[in-house]
C-alpha positions in Angstrom: -8.3 23.6 21.1 -6.8 25.0 24.3 -4.1 27.5 23.4 -1.0 27.6 25.5 0.0 30.4 27.8 3.8 31.2 27.8 5.2 33.4 30.6 8.8 34.5 30.2 10.2 36.2 33.3 14.0 36.1 32.5 16.1 38.0 30.0 15.7 36.3 26.6 15.8 36.7 22.9 12.6 35.7 21.0 12.8 35.0 17.3 11.0 32.9 14.7 12.2 29.9 12.6 9.9 27.7 10.5 6.9 29.3 12.2 8.2 28.2 15.6 8.8 30.6 18.4 12.3 30.1 19.7 13.4 31.3 23.1 17.2 31.9 23.5 19.0 32.6 26.7 22.7 33.4 26.8 23.0 32.5 23.2 21.4 29.0 23.5 17.9 28.0 22.5 16.1 26.7 25.6 12.6 26.4 24.2 10.4 26.4 21.1 6.7 26.2 20.4 4.6 26.4 17.2 3.1 29.9 17.0 -0.3 28.4 16.1 -0.4 26.7 19.5 0.0 29.9 21.4 -2.8 31.9 22.9 -1.1 34.3 25.3 2.5 35.4 25.5 3.5 37.2 28.7 6.7 39.1 28.8 8.0 39.9 32.3 11.6 41.0 32.0 12.7 44.5 30.8 15.6 43.0 28.9 13.5 40.6 26.7 14.1 41.3 23.0 11.8 40.0 20.3 11.9 40.4 16.5 9.2 42.1 14.4 8.6 38.8 12.7 7.6 37.3 16.1 5.1 40.1 16.6 3.6 39.8 13.1 3.2 36.0 13.2 1.7 36.2 16.7 -0.8 38.8 15.4 -1.7 36.6 12.4 -2.4 33.7 14.7 -4.4 35.8 17.2 -1.9 35.6 20.0 -2.2 38.2 22.7 1.2 39.7 23.7 1.2 41.1 27.2 4.0 43.4 28.4 4.5 43.7 32.2 5.8 46.6 34.2 8.5 46.7 37.0 6.0 45.2 39.4 5.4 42.2 37.1 1.8 43.4 36.5 0.4 43.4 32.9 0.8 47.0 31.6 0.0 46.9 27.9 -1.4 44.5 25.3 -1.0 43.9 21.6 -4.0 42.5 19.9 -4.7 41.4 16.3 -7.2 43.6 14.6 -6.3 43.9 10.9 -7.1 40.3 10.1 -9.4 39.5 13.0 -12.3 38.4 10.9 -13.2 38.2 7.2 -16.5 40.1 7.9 -14.9 42.7 10.2 -16.3 45.7 8.4 -19.9 44.3 8.3 -19.7 43.3 12.0 -18.2 46.7 13.0 -21.2 48.5 11.4 -23.6 46.3 13.4 -21.7 47.0 16.5 -21.8 50.8 16.0 -25.5 50.6 15.3 -26.4 49.2 18.7 -29.1 51.4 20.2 -28.9 53.0 23.6 -31.8 51.0 25.0 -30.0 47.8 24.0 -26.7 49.0 25.6 -28.5 49.6 28.8 -30.3 46.3 28.7 -27.1 44.4 28.1 -25.3 46.3 30.8 -28.1 45.4 33.2 -27.5 41.7 32.4 -23.8 42.0 32.9 -24.2 43.7 36.3 -26.8 41.1 37.4 -24.4 38.3 36.4 -21.5 40.0 38.2 -23.5 40.3 41.4 -24.7 36.7 41.1 -21.1 35.5 40.7 -20.1 37.6 43.7 -22.8 35.8 45.8 -21.6 32.5 44.4 -17.9 33.2 45.4 -19.1 34.0 49.0 -21.3 30.9 49.1 -18.4 28.7 47.9 -16.3 30.0 50.8 -19.1 29.4 53.3 -19.7 33.2 53.8 -23.0 35.1 53.9 -24.2 35.5 50.3 -27.9 36.2 50.9 -27.7 40.0 50.9 -25.6 40.1 47.8 -27.7 37.6 45.9 -30.8 39.7 46.7 -29.3 42.8 45.0 -29.0 41.0 41.7 -32.8 41.0 41.2 -32.9 44.8 41.9 -30.6 45.9 39.0 -32.5 48.1 36.6 -31.8 49.0 32.9 -28.3 50.6 32.7 -27.9 49.9 36.5 -29.5 53.3 37.1 -29.8 52.5 40.8 -26.1 51.8 41.0 -26.5 48.3 42.5 -23.0 47.3 41.3 -21.4 49.8 43.6 -23.7 48.9 46.5 -23.0 45.2 46.1 -19.2 45.9 45.8 -19.0 47.7 49.1 -20.8 44.9 50.9 -19.0 42.1 49.0 -15.4 43.2 49.8 -16.2 43.6 53.5 -17.6 40.1 53.6 -14.9 38.5 51.5 -11.7 40.1 53.0 -13.0 41.8 56.1 -14.1 45.3 57.1 -10.6 46.7 56.9 -10.0 45.8 53.2 -10.1 48.5 50.6 -9.9 47.8 46.8 -7.0 50.0 45.6 -5.1 49.3 42.4 -2.0 51.0 43.7 -1.7 48.9 46.8 0.4 45.7 47.3 -0.6 42.3 48.6 -4.2 41.2 47.9 -4.7 44.2 45.6 -1.7 43.4 43.4 -2.8 39.8 43.0 -6.3 41.0 42.0 -4.7 43.4 39.5 -2.7 40.6 37.9 -5.7 38.2 37.7 -8.0 40.8 36.3 -5.4 41.8 33.7 -5.0 38.3 32.4 -8.8 37.8 32.1 -9.1 41.2 30.4 -6.4 40.3 27.8 -8.0 37.0 27.1 -11.5 38.5 26.7 -10.0 41.2 24.4 -8.4 38.4 22.3 -11.7 36.7 21.8 -13.4 40.0 21.0 -11.0 40.7 18.2 -11.2 37.1 17.0 -15.0 37.5 16.7 -14.5 40.5 14.4 -15.8 42.9 17.1 -13.9 46.1 18.1 -12.7 46.2 21.7 -12.9 50.0 21.9 -16.7 50.1 21.4 -18.1 49.4 24.9 -21.6 49.0 26.3 -21.0 51.0 29.5 -17.3 51.9 29.6 -16.7 54.8 27.3 -13.4 56.4 28.3 -11.8 57.9 25.2 -8.4 56.9 26.3 -9.3 53.2 26.9 -8.8 50.9 23.9 -10.5 48.0 25.6 -13.8 49.4 26.8 -15.8 46.3 25.6 -13.4 44.0 27.3 -13.8 46.0 30.5 -17.6 45.5 30.2 -17.5 41.8 29.5 -15.0 40.8 32.2 -17.1 42.0 35.1 -18.8 38.6 35.8 -15.4 37.0 35.8 -13.9 39.2 38.5 -15.4 37.1 41.3 -13.7 34.1 39.8 -10.4 35.8 40.3 -11.4 37.0 43.7 -12.0 33.4 44.8 -8.5 32.3 43.7 -6.9 35.3 45.3 -8.7 34.5 48.5 -7.2 31.0 48.4 -3.7 32.5 48.0 -4.3 35.0 50.9 -5.3 32.1 53.1 -2.0 30.5 52.4 -0.2 33.8 53.1 0.9 34.1 49.5 0.5 37.8 48.9 3.1 38.6 46.3 3.0 38.4 42.6 5.6 35.8 41.9 6.0 32.7 39.8 3.9 30.5 42.0 1.0 32.9 42.5 1.0 33.8 38.7 0.8 30.1 37.8 -2.1 29.7 40.2 -4.0 32.6 38.6 -3.1 31.7 35.0 -4.6 28.2 35.7 -8.0 29.8 35.6 -7.8 30.1 31.8 -7.7 26.3 31.4 -10.2 25.5 34.1 -13.2 23.4 33.0 -16.5 25.4 32.7 -19.9 24.6 31.4 -21.3 26.5 28.4 -24.9 25.5 27.6 -24.3 22.0 29.1 -21.0 21.5 27.2 -17.8 21.2 29.2 -14.8 23.1 27.9 -11.8 25.3 29.1 -12.6 28.8 30.1 -10.4 30.2 27.3 -12.4 28.2 24.7 -15.7 29.3 26.2 -14.8 33.0 25.5 -15.4 32.4 21.8 -18.9 31.2 22.6 -19.5 34.2 24.8 -18.6 36.6 21.9 -20.9 34.7 19.5 -23.7 35.2 22.0 -23.0 38.9 22.2 -23.0 39.1 18.4 -26.4 37.5 18.3 -27.6 40.1 20.7 -26.3 42.9 18.5 -28.1 41.3 15.5 -31.3 41.1 17.6 -31.3 37.3 17.2 -31.1 36.9 21.0 -31.9 39.2 24.0 -29.6 37.7 26.6 -25.8 37.3 26.8 -25.0 33.8 27.7 -21.9 33.4 30.0 -20.0 30.2 30.9 -20.8 28.6 34.2 -18.1 27.7 36.8 -18.1 24.6 38.9 -20.1 24.5 42.1 -17.1 23.5 44.2 -14.0 25.5 45.3 -11.2 24.9 42.8 -7.9 23.6 44.1 
């Protein structure tokens, strides 16, 4: 089932009644939705008020709650962990027992997949992808030769031009990339917790202050998907994070992808991705299987 994404950008009061999320504005209920139908709840306005009951029921139904800053960019995320999986303790032990050689091998696969997806984004846009694609086959265990950084430098210059610099603090294209990446990151983190895995225990990312290291590992191959959509917006001179551009980027979560020859929404495929990762942890598989996107440029 495709879960709904609710984005609230005005002042509102959120409360619960009969397991329905009610949205009140100026003392009047303007919308309601069953909590069980929710996948992501995005809160944009600083004057939004929500009850503790809303938070608890969202957590019990594995709803990601995203709080945005004054620039309307996702700033923090609340994820369900306490009841994420009935075998959480067992799975956590398996996750912490992953050996260093396995971590390096899985990270090699992720970097290879990311570079391949970068090449595909360029190819879909009719740009030179040969040099990027060639780098994917050169990635070593743990990406010891730093192919990811080499590919990134070349990729950005081809995609947005020589003058472009990826900087999270800059406006325009960079702010759109920030928003798109944050939404994918939150969705991946939701699926990680739903699978009983812990999002802090990463394969490559190990920052002690980062609670979503594993999500930051797994989103890498999805970044070029966001890049393609941001490129489309830039071509239309839509360079601000506003309601229209947010809707465009959020649409990626419901786009149709292929997972082992089965068609499904990207958000649904995340659960299959986590199942694949768990099989790798259990040494039942050696390769993480990612969803495949369409071969044509999405509208």
